[in-house]
N, C-alpha and C positions, 0 to 999 in steps of 0.2 A: 651300457645296456643293449643292444641291438633294436634297430625299426621292429616295427607288427610285419607282418604280410598284407601288403594294401588289397583291397580289395579282390578277397580270395572266394572263388563259386565251386562250386562241385556240379557237372554232368553225370551222367549215364550215360557208360558205353558198351557196348555188347561184352558181360561178365562184370562187370566191375562201373567203378565211379572216376573220374580224370575229375579232380582237387587242380586247382588255379589258381593263377593271383601273383601278386606285384613278388617277388622275392627281396627279400631285399638286400642291398646292395653291401651290408656288414652284417651278411650271418655268414653262417659255416654250413648249418644246417635244420632242416625242419623238425618240429615233435609234433607227430599229428596225437592226435585225439579220437578215437569212435564211439561212435554208440549207435542203438539199436529208436534211441529215443529223444528231445528235441531237449534232453537233461545232461548238464555237462556233471552231473555228479553219477552216471550213472553212466560215461563214456568212460574207453579203458586207453591207456597207452601204444599206439604200437609201434612194437619191431624197428620196423623200416623209418631211418630217416630220411629220408628227401635231400639232396641236392640242390635241385631249382623244380621248378613249379613250366610244362604240368605234371604230376606223379597222378598215375594213374594204380586206386587198387583196385584188382586184379580178384580172384576164386567167389563170387559175390552170384547166389544165383538170382532168375529172370522174376523180381520184385521188388530186389532186394531194397527197402532204403533201408539209406545211413544217415547220422546227422556227423560233422565233422568241430573243430578247435586246432587249429592251427597255431605252434608256438615259434620264430628266431632261433636258434644258439650263435652265439660268435665263438670265433675261437678259443677265446676264453672260458669258456661255460655257461654265459654271462647270456640269461632265457627275459627275451619279450613279453610281452601282455597277448595272449589266448585272442586267438578274436573270431569268429564265431558267434556263433554254427552257421553253416551252408549248411544244404542235404541232396541228393538226390535220390533216384533211384536207378538200379542196374537194368542194361535190358537184356 
């Protein structure tokens, strides 16, 4: 099982939100879950699976606020614990 993402943060950028943090060395990609509230049960997994951090979630309107949870995935398909939520508002 890969280590969890360390010190994840979200920052508003023009037209989106930038996710950053410590990408686990034993992970090959991340799963990103997004919600319009701080409820994990309302979150959906985004189709993109970043292979590094920083990662930009684009296509948001000015003032859109989103909450994110991240999970690392190993080459074997094992997943870490979720980290988050972190939130930001698009600029």
